C-alpha positions in Angstrom: -11.5 4.0 -15.9 -10.2 4.8 -12.5 -13.6 6.0 -11.4 -15.2 2.6 -12.6 -12.7 0.5 -10.6 -12.9 2.6 -7.7 -16.6 2.2 -7.2 -16.1 -1.6 -7.0 -13.7 -1.2 -3.9 -14.1 0.1 -0.3 -12.4 3.1 1.0 -9.1 2.7 2.9 -9.2 4.0 6.4 -5.7 4.3 7.8 -3.4 5.9 10.0 -1.3 7.9 7.3 -4.2 8.2 4.6 -7.4 10.3 4.7 -9.4 9.0 1.8 -12.1 12.1 2.4 -9.5 14.4 1.1 -8.2 12.4 -1.7 -11.7 10.6 -3.0 -8.8 7.5 -3.4 -10.1 4.0 -3.0 -8.5 0.5 -3.4 -9.1 -3.2 -2.4 -7.4 -3.8 0.8 -4.8 -7.1 0.7 -7.2 -8.9 3.6 -10.0 -8.7 0.6 -7.6 -10.2 -1.8 -8.3 -13.9 -2.7 -5.0 -16.0 -2.7 -1.3 -14.9 -2.7 -0.1 -11.3 -3.6 -0.5 -10.2 -7.0 2.2 -11.3 -8.9 3.5 -7.7 -10.1 4.4 -6.3 -6.6 7.9 -8.3 -6.5 8.8 -6.8 -9.7 7.4 -3.4 -8.7 9.6 -3.4 -5.4 12.7 -4.3 -7.1 11.8 -1.3 -9.6 11.7 0.9 -7.0 14.7 -0.2 -4.8 12.6 -0.7 -2.1 14.6 -1.6 1.0 11.9 -3.4 2.8 10.2 -7.0 2.0 6.5 -7.4 2.2 6.7 -9.1 5.6 8.3 -6.2 7.5 6.6 -3.6 5.7 3.1 -4.8 6.3 1.2 -2.0 6.5 1.8 1.9 6.1 5.2 1.2 5.3 7.9 1.8 2.8 5.9 0.7 -0.2 2.3 2.2 0.8 4.2 5.7 1.9 5.7 5.8 -1.6 2.7 5.4 -3.5 0.9 8.0 -1.6 3.9 10.4 -1.7 4.0 10.2 -5.5 0.0 10.0 -6.3 -1.7 11.7 -3.1 1.0 13.5 -1.1 -1.6 15.6 0.7 -2.8 12.6 2.5 0.4 11.1 4.1 0.6 12.8 7.6 3.5 14.9 8.9 5.5 12.5 11.1 5.8 9.7 8.8 9.3 10.0 8.8 9.7 9.5 12.5 6.8 6.6 12.6 8.8 3.5 11.9 7.4 0.3 13.7 9.0 -3.1 13.5 6.6 -6.2 14.5 8.3 -8.9 12.6 7.0 -11.8 14.8 2.9 -11.7 14.5 2.1 -15.3 15.2 -1.1 -14.0 16.6 -2.1 -11.4 14.0 -5.2 -12.9 12.9 -6.4 -13.6 16.5 -5.2 -10.1 18.2 -5.6 -7.9 14.7 -3.0 -4.9 14.3 -3.5 -3.4 17.6 -2.1 -6.5 19.2 1.3 -5.4 17.5 1.1 -1.6 16.7 -1.0 1.3 18.4 -0.2 3.5 15.6 -1.1 1.4 12.9 1.7 1.1 11.0 3.9 -2.1 10.8 6.8 -0.9 8.6 9.3 1.7 7.7 7.4 4.7 6.3 10.7 6.9 6.8 12.1 5.0 3.7 9.0 5.9 1.3 9.7 8.8 -1.5 7.3 9.9 -4.3 10.2 8.8 -6.8 9.6 5.4 -5.4 6.1 5.5 -5.7 6.2 6.8 -9.2 8.5 3.6 -10.1 6.2 1.1 -8.2 3.1 2.4 -10.0 4.8 2.5 -13.3 5.8 -1.2 -12.9 2.3 -2.3 -11.5 0.7 -0.7 -14.7 3.0 -2.9 -17.0 2.6 -6.0 -14.8 -1.2 -5.6 -14.6 -1.9 -4.5 -18.4 -3.8 -8.0 -19.2 -5.7 -7.8 -16.0 -6.9 -4.0 -16.4 -8.0 -5.0 -19.9 -10.3 -7.7 -18.7 -11.4 -5.5 -15.6 -12.2 -2.8 -18.3 -14.1 -4.7 -20.9 -17.8 -4.1 -21.2 
């Protein structure tokens, strides 16, 4: 099932992840239509995340936690000191990420843990059970 879904989505190429080593692929938030998936807030609460979706925009607590649980080998050393805050991003669409961060991090990866990643993924699986059934039907 994962291979079938992964073939539909482009690979991530990010600061703290090398998809060539993991084979992991996902659909980026930029490509998702409409608001964030409804399961993200319960997943954040279930994991006890300390950051919210705005301050933890990319390569922060949530994403680092998921990777530390699912693909720990792709999280680069130094993530515990890579926190970068850029809460005022009024010109993000014009300037892009480089206008606010040279490292690619906007968030607090230092707060990420494998246990939080496990709780996030378990919550998302529960929240998205109906959507997954629809995606995997022949």
